[in-house]
C-alpha positions in Angstrom: -26.9 18.4 6.1 -26.5 21.6 8.2 -29.1 20.6 10.9 -27.1 17.4 11.2 -23.5 18.9 11.2 -24.5 21.8 13.9 -25.9 19.4 15.9 -22.5 17.1 15.6 -20.7 20.3 16.0 -22.2 20.4 19.8 -21.4 17.4 20.7 -18.2 17.6 19.5 -17.2 20.7 21.8 -19.3 19.4 24.7 -17.1 15.9 24.4 -13.8 18.5 24.0 -14.6 20.1 27.6 -14.1 17.2 29.2 -10.6 17.9 29.3 -7.4 18.1 27.5 -6.1 15.3 30.1 -8.2 13.1 27.2 -6.0 13.9 24.2 -3.0 11.6 24.4 -5.5 8.4 25.1 -7.6 9.5 22.5 -4.7 9.8 19.8 -3.8 6.1 21.1 -6.6 4.8 20.6 -7.0 6.6 17.5 -3.6 5.0 16.5 -5.4 1.3 16.6 -7.8 2.4 14.3 -5.2 3.8 11.4 -4.1 1.8 8.5 -0.3 2.2 9.4 -1.1 0.4 12.7 -2.3 -2.6 10.7 0.1 -2.8 7.8 2.2 -3.5 11.0 0.6 -5.9 12.6 -0.4 -7.7 9.2 2.8 -9.3 8.6 2.8 -10.3 11.9 0.0 -12.5 11.3 0.7 -13.8 7.9 4.4 -14.3 8.4 5.0 -15.7 12.2 1.2 -16.4 13.6 -1.4 -17.6 11.2 -1.3 -17.3 7.2 -4.9 -17.3 7.0 -6.1 -14.9 9.6 -3.5 -12.5 8.1 -4.9 -12.9 4.2 -7.8 -12.1 5.9 -7.1 -8.9 7.9 -5.3 -7.9 4.7 -8.1 -8.0 2.6 -10.9 -6.8 4.6 -8.7 -4.0 5.2 -8.1 -2.9 1.5 -11.5 -4.0 0.7 -13.0 -1.4 3.6 -10.4 1.4 2.3 -11.3 1.1 -0.9 -15.4 1.4 -0.1 -14.5 4.2 2.0 -12.4 6.2 -0.4 -15.6 5.8 -2.5 -18.1 6.8 0.0 -15.9 10.3 1.3 -16.0 11.5 -2.1 -19.2 10.5 -3.0 -20.7 12.2 0.5 -18.4 14.9 0.8 -18.8 15.9 4.1 -16.6 18.4 5.9 -14.3 17.6 9.1 -15.8 19.5 12.6 -12.4 21.7 12.2 -13.4 22.7 8.6 -17.1 23.4 9.4 -16.8 25.1 12.5 -14.3 27.0 14.1 -15.8 25.8 17.4 -14.5 22.2 17.2 -10.8 22.2 17.8 -8.2 20.5 15.6 -6.7 18.3 17.5 -6.1 15.8 15.1 -5.4 16.6 11.3 -7.1 15.1 8.0 -6.8 16.2 4.2 -9.6 13.8 3.0 -13.5 14.3 3.2 -15.4 13.2 6.5 -18.3 11.0 6.2 -17.9 7.8 7.0 -15.0 7.7 9.4 -12.1 5.7 8.1 -11.2 4.9 11.9 -14.6 3.5 12.8 -14.9 1.1 9.5 -11.8 -0.3 9.8 -11.8 -0.7 14.0 -15.6 -2.5 13.2 -14.3 -4.4 10.4 -10.4 -5.7 11.1 -10.6 -6.2 14.9 -14.1 -8.1 13.8 -12.8 -10.0 12.0 -10.1 -11.1 14.3 -13.1 -11.7 17.2 -14.7 -14.3 14.9 -11.6 -15.8 13.7 -10.6 -16.3 17.8 -14.6 -17.3 18.4 -14.3 -16.6 22.0 -17.1 -14.2 23.6 -14.1 -12.1 25.4 -12.7 -11.7 21.8 -15.8 -9.7 20.8 -16.3 -7.9 23.9 -12.6 -6.4 23.5 -13.6 -6.1 19.3 -16.8 -3.9 20.3 -15.1 -2.1 23.1 -12.3 -1.5 20.7 -14.4 0.1 17.8 -16.4 2.1 20.3 -14.0 3.8 21.9 -11.7 4.4 18.6 -15.0 5.5 16.7 -15.3 8.2 20.2 -11.4 9.5 19.8 -12.3 10.5 16.5 -15.3 12.9 17.7 -12.9 13.9 20.7 -9.9 15.0 18.2 -12.6 17.2 15.9 -11.6 14.9 13.3 -15.3 13.4 12.5 -19.6 13.9 13.7 -20.9 11.5 15.7 -22.7 10.5 12.3 -19.8 10.1 10.6 -18.8 7.5 13.1 -22.1 5.6 13.3 -21.6 5.1 9.2 -18.4 4.1 10.0 -19.5 1.6 11.5 -22.3 0.5 10.0 -20.2 0.4 6.5 -17.4 -1.9 8.2 -19.9 -4.1 10.0 -21.2 -4.5 6.4 -17.7 -5.1 5.1 -17.1 -7.6 7.6 -20.5 -9.8 7.3 -19.6 -9.8 3.2 -16.0 -11.3 3.7 -17.7 -13.8 6.4 -19.9 -14.9 4.3 -18.0 -15.0 1.0 -14.6 -15.9 1.7 -14.7 -19.8 1.6 -16.9 -20.0 -1.5 -14.3 -17.4 -3.5 -10.9 -18.9 -1.9 -12.6 -22.4 -3.5 -13.7 -20.9 -6.9 -9.9 -19.7 -7.4 -8.4 -22.8 -6.0 -9.8 -24.2 -9.5 -8.0 -21.6 -11.3 -4.5 -21.8 -13.3 -2.2 -19.2 -11.5 -2.4 -16.6 -14.8 -6.9 -17.0 -13.9 -5.7 -16.4 -9.9 -3.3 -13.2 -11.1 -6.1 -12.0 -13.7 -8.7 -12.2 -10.9 -7.0 -10.4 -8.7 -6.3 -7.5 -11.0 -9.5 -7.8 -12.3 -10.8 -7.2 -8.7 -8.3 -3.9 -7.2 -9.8 -2.7 -10.5 -13.6 -3.5 -9.1 -12.8 -2.0 -6.2 -11.2 1.6 -7.5 -13.7 1.9 -10.3 -16.3 3.1 -7.6 -13.9 5.8 -6.4 -12.9 6.9 -10.0 -16.8 7.3 -10.9 -17.6 9.5 -7.7 -14.6 11.6 -7.9 -15.6 12.2 -11.7 -19.0 13.1 -11.2 -18.2 15.5 -7.4 -15.6 17.4 -8.6 -17.4 18.0 -12.1 -20.7 19.9 -10.2 -19.1 20.7 -6.5 -16.4 23.2 -5.0 -14.8 23.2 -1.5 -16.3 26.0 0.3 -14.2 29.0 1.0 -15.2 29.1 4.7 -14.0 25.4 5.1 -10.4 26.2 3.7 -11.1 29.5 5.5 -11.7 27.5 9.1 -8.8 25.2 8.7 -6.4 27.9 8.3 -8.0 29.4 11.4 -7.2 25.8 12.9 -4.0 24.9 11.7 -2.3 27.7 10.1 0.8 25.7 9.2 -1.7 23.1 7.2 -1.9 20.0 6.7 -4.9 21.5 4.3 -7.7 19.6 2.8 -6.6 17.7 -0.5 -9.9 15.6 -0.7 -9.9 14.5 -4.4 -6.3 13.1 -4.7 -6.5 9.5 -5.5 -3.4 8.6 -4.2 -4.6 6.9 -1.4 -7.0 4.5 -3.6 -4.6 3.5 -6.0 -2.3 2.8 -3.6 -5.1 0.1 -2.1 -6.3 -0.9 -5.1 -2.4 -1.8 -5.9 -1.8 -3.8 -2.7 -4.8 -5.8 -3.2 -3.3 -6.6 -6.9 -0.1 -7.3 -4.9 -1.2 -9.8 -2.4 -3.2 -11.4 -4.7 -0.1 -11.7 -7.5 2.5 -13.0 -4.1 -0.6 -15.5 -2.9 -1.1 -17.5 -6.3 2.9 -17.5 -7.1 3.4 -18.8 -2.7 0.6 -21.2 -3.7 2.8 -22.7 -6.9 6.1 -23.2 -4.1 3.7 -25.0 -1.8 4.0 -22.5 0.9 6.1 -22.6 4.4 5.4 -24.6 8.0 4.6 -21.2 10.4 5.7 -22.6 13.8 9.5 -21.8 14.3 11.7 -20.9 17.0 11.0 -17.3 18.2 14.5 -16.4 17.1 13.5 -17.6 13.6 10.0 -16.0 13.7 11.7 -12.7 15.0 13.8 -12.8 11.9 11.4 -13.1 9.0 9.6 -10.3 10.7 12.4 -8.2 10.5 13.5 -9.3 7.1 10.0 -8.6 6.0 9.8 -5.4 7.5 13.2 -3.9 6.1 11.4 -5.1 2.3 8.5 -3.0 3.1 10.3 -0.1 4.0 12.6 -0.7 1.1 10.0 -0.6 -1.4 7.5 2.2 0.2 10.5 4.6 0.6 13.3 3.5 -1.3 10.9 3.3 -4.1 9.2 6.6 -4.1 12.0 8.6 -3.8 13.0 7.0 -7.0 9.4 6.8 -9.0 7.4 10.3 -10.0 5.1 11.8 -7.4 2.2 14.0 -8.2 -1.3 14.0 -9.8 -0.4 13.0 -13.5 -1.5 9.3 -14.8 2.1 8.6 -14.9 2.9 9.1 -11.4 -0.5 7.4 -10.6 0.5 3.8 -12.8 4.2 4.0 -10.9 2.3 4.4 -7.8 0.4 1.8 -8.6 3.3 -0.2 -9.3 4.9 0.9 -6.1 2.0 -1.1 -3.8 1.5 -3.8 -6.6 5.6 -5.0 -5.4 4.7 -4.3 -1.7 1.6 -6.2 -1.8 3.7 -8.8 -3.8 6.4 -8.6 -1.0 4.4 -9.4 2.0 2.4 -12.6 0.6 4.9 -13.8 -2.2 8.7 -12.8 -2.1 9.1 -12.1 1.7 8.0 -16.3 2.2 10.4 -17.2 -0.6 13.2 -15.3 0.7 12.5 -17.1 4.1 12.5 -20.6 3.0 16.3 -18.9 0.9 17.5 -18.3 4.5 16.6 -21.0 6.5 13.8 -19.2 8.7 10.7 -21.2 7.4 10.4 -24.8 6.1 8.5 -25.7 3.4 5.5 -27.6 4.4 5.7 -31.1 3.8 2.9 -33.0 1.8 
């Protein structure tokens, strides 16, 4: 891989040589490929615009992220600024580099939005965003070009799988009992986490982070953050969120759902109430639950993110109905 990394460094240095004026716009486009950005957009879609689209975006985001976590550990490639001090760290990451999660998310999620809209201009916008987001990661010094290419490839594959199997899977789940749907969601979350756990066990037992990489990070970012590429916190959070989304959806189905259309002020209040709930669960429980790399801390993290997912698809819609911010579906 050294020749590939050396070539990538030359590309990163050349791109960064275009000037510092690109830093701000590249950081902006990079943000459009982050989980944090879509975690704010997902509730808008699910609560205020199109529940079906919100579900698809939520699941494709979580599935893609789980796959990315496993591949990152399995390939355990460096970030450019870890590998060579010629690459400036205009941003910082603590996980391994390949494949690019931003490029993957951009390809899959923006692609899903385009597929749902079924308009040529939507595909043009989605492709342009995916390209620019991928390039932004190279400019910021956090990804090699091959990281981005692999991210686009994986994102496209995840998009195809969700588009291909979403309807058959939904039809199969509708035939299951509520308990069966919840059990299916739990097993699915475990199935998505297991590849990361397997990669973690195999790589950590036979490979060690090179000291040269750590030295380069300390040179580029004296105050950190420093690499913690074997952390399981992210994969566990994603698995918990998927389970919570599934539990909430099963419960919402039993409630009969809610009407999406409403006056703008009600839609705004839905988002506000729902977002407050997400913040309380994400940060309030974080202050209460144990943190760290212990089994107990991991279990509480899984529980916390399960509750967040359950709030988004289940408890928040129930609250909207109780507060008269949404009307029940008339059958």
